[in-house]
VMD Tcl script that draws the C-alpha trace (Angstrom):
set ca {
  {45.74 21.47 69.65}
  {48.85 23.59 69.09}
  {49.21 24.50 72.77}
  {49.23 20.82 73.74}
  {51.80 20.19 71.01}
  {54.33 22.58 72.57}
  {53.39 22.00 76.22}
  {56.52 20.82 78.02}
  {58.61 20.97 74.85}
  {62.00 22.62 75.25}
  {63.51 24.95 72.64}
  {65.91 22.13 71.72}
  {63.01 19.71 71.37}
  {61.11 22.23 69.26}
  {64.12 22.64 66.97}
  {64.81 18.91 66.57}
  {64.57 17.43 63.06}
  {64.67 13.77 62.10}
  {67.01 14.57 59.19}
  {68.34 17.51 57.17}
  {65.38 17.51 54.77}
  {62.62 17.52 57.39}
  {61.05 20.24 59.49}
  {61.05 20.70 63.25}
  {57.96 21.41 65.35}
  {58.93 25.11 65.38}
  {59.34 25.14 61.59}
  {55.91 23.54 61.09}
  {54.31 26.24 63.26}
  {56.29 29.02 61.58}
  {55.21 27.75 58.15}
  {51.54 27.69 59.20}
  {51.68 31.20 60.64}
  {53.19 32.55 57.43}
  {50.82 30.61 55.15}
  {47.79 31.83 57.10}
  {48.94 35.45 56.84}
  {49.52 35.17 53.08}
  {46.20 33.41 52.42}
  {44.20 35.86 54.54}
  {45.90 38.81 52.82}
  {44.69 37.47 49.45}
  {41.18 36.78 50.78}
  {40.68 40.09 52.60}
  {40.09 42.52 49.67}
  {37.40 40.43 47.91}
  {35.73 39.72 51.26}
  {35.67 43.43 52.14}
  {34.16 44.26 48.73}
  {31.50 41.57 49.20}
  {30.63 42.97 52.63}
  {30.46 46.52 51.23}
  {28.30 45.32 48.30}
  {26.04 43.35 50.70}
  {26.62 40.00 49.01}
  {24.66 37.88 51.49}
  {25.43 34.27 52.31}
  {23.01 31.88 50.61}
  {24.03 28.52 51.96}
  {26.80 26.49 53.57}
  {30.37 27.60 52.97}
  {31.53 24.50 51.09}
  {34.35 24.30 48.53}
  {33.53 23.55 44.91}
  {34.66 20.48 42.98}
  {38.26 21.55 42.32}
  {38.56 23.31 45.66}
  {37.24 20.22 47.44}
  {39.85 18.07 45.72}
  {42.58 20.50 46.79}
  {41.34 20.49 50.39}
  {41.29 16.66 50.44}
  {44.83 16.63 49.03}
  {46.01 18.72 51.99}
  {44.39 16.56 54.67}
  {46.61 14.30 56.77}
  {47.95 11.73 56.74}
  {50.31 12.83 54.00}
  {50.61 10.38 51.13}
  {54.36 9.95 50.54}
  {53.76 9.79 46.78}
  {52.06 13.21 46.74}
  {54.38 15.32 48.87}
  {55.12 18.78 47.53}
  {57.58 21.50 48.44}
  {56.18 24.57 50.14}
  {56.21 27.68 47.97}
  {59.24 29.84 48.73}
  {57.07 32.64 50.19}
  {55.85 30.40 53.01}
  {58.84 28.20 53.74}
  {59.69 28.37 57.43}
  {62.47 30.61 58.60}
  {65.74 28.88 59.38}
  {65.69 27.63 62.96}
  {62.82 29.74 64.34}
  {62.57 29.82 68.12}
  {59.74 27.61 69.37}
  {58.30 30.43 71.50}
  {58.24 32.80 68.53}
  {56.74 30.16 66.24}
  {53.86 29.22 68.57}
  {53.15 32.91 69.28}
  {53.01 33.68 65.55}
  {50.83 30.64 64.87}
  {48.37 31.53 67.64}
  {48.25 35.12 66.36}
  {47.43 33.78 62.89}
  {44.64 31.70 64.45}
  {43.26 34.87 65.99}
  {43.35 36.51 62.56}
  {41.48 33.57 60.99}
  {38.80 33.75 63.71}
  {38.50 37.52 63.19}
  {38.09 36.97 59.44}
  {35.36 34.39 60.11}
  {33.50 36.65 62.54}
  {33.75 39.64 60.21}
  {32.70 37.87 57.01}
  {30.46 35.01 58.18}
  {27.40 36.66 56.66}
  {28.76 37.15 53.14}
  {28.53 34.78 50.18}
  {31.70 32.83 50.97}
  {30.93 30.30 48.24}
  {30.34 32.88 45.50}
  {33.14 35.35 46.24}
  {36.48 34.39 44.70}
  {40.07 35.38 45.41}
  {43.33 34.78 43.53}
  {45.27 31.86 44.99}
  {48.49 33.48 46.21}
  {50.59 30.43 45.29}
  {49.10 29.13 42.04}
  {49.13 31.72 39.28}
  {45.83 32.02 37.42}
  {43.84 29.95 39.93}
  {40.97 31.53 41.81}
  {39.22 29.88 44.76}
  {36.04 30.77 46.58}
  {36.50 32.25 50.04}
  {34.83 29.08 51.36}
  {37.54 26.99 49.70}
  {40.21 29.29 51.12}
  {38.91 28.79 54.64}
  {38.77 25.02 54.16}
  {42.31 25.09 52.74}
  {43.58 26.96 55.79}
  {41.98 24.40 58.13}
  {43.19 21.35 56.17}
  {46.68 22.80 55.80}
  {46.82 23.37 59.56}
  {45.69 19.80 60.26}
  {48.35 18.51 57.86}
  {51.24 20.34 59.48}
  {50.05 19.91 63.07}
  {49.87 16.17 62.32}
  {53.42 16.42 60.95}
  {54.59 18.36 64.02}
  {53.08 15.77 66.39}
  {54.94 13.03 64.51}
  {58.18 15.01 64.81}
  {57.63 15.49 68.54}
  {56.88 11.80 69.03}
  {60.03 10.84 67.11}
  {62.09 13.32 69.13}
  {60.81 11.85 72.39}
  {61.73 8.26 71.53}
  {64.65 7.17 73.72}
  {66.93 6.36 70.77}
  {66.55 9.87 69.31}
  {66.52 11.91 72.52}
  {70.17 11.05 73.18}
  {71.20 12.36 69.76}
  {69.37 15.67 70.24}
  {71.03 16.50 73.54}
  {68.13 16.20 75.96}
}
mol new
graphics top color blue
foreach p $ca { graphics top sphere $p radius 0.5 }
foreach p [lrange $ca 0 end-1] q [lrange $ca 1 end] { graphics top cylinder $p $q radius 0.2 }
display resetview
């Protein structure tokens, strides 16, 4: 849970990074908030058309073969051999404040829940949207929702690991706590 992740964490603790190439807890949350906004913005127009055209849901909202592979790829724990860089559009801001990052992430969660409530009755498996990060790739809305959830699990897992590393006695001295 994201609230538990930041509970009792200071701004300095939320900004702590293990090394120059890694992200802080605040950066993980900022990245997720931005990614959720971008994904939902791509999913919204096709979902609204499907609702308008009364494209009814016919079964479970499961990803297809390729979408399922992509979702599994995103799930934690992260395989060190398959790490990728975040697309530029969703890289975290430089040194976001922890309070701002958790607020933005929780707002994005609200937006995801609103999307789910609004479009739960449409054909999430049959309606497709253009992946905002991979040119020429289209996913079903069901895949998009599974991607959002798996991506969140991945980076919340990462953020918990960062917090645990920051709280180890040998690292807390170096971060000024």
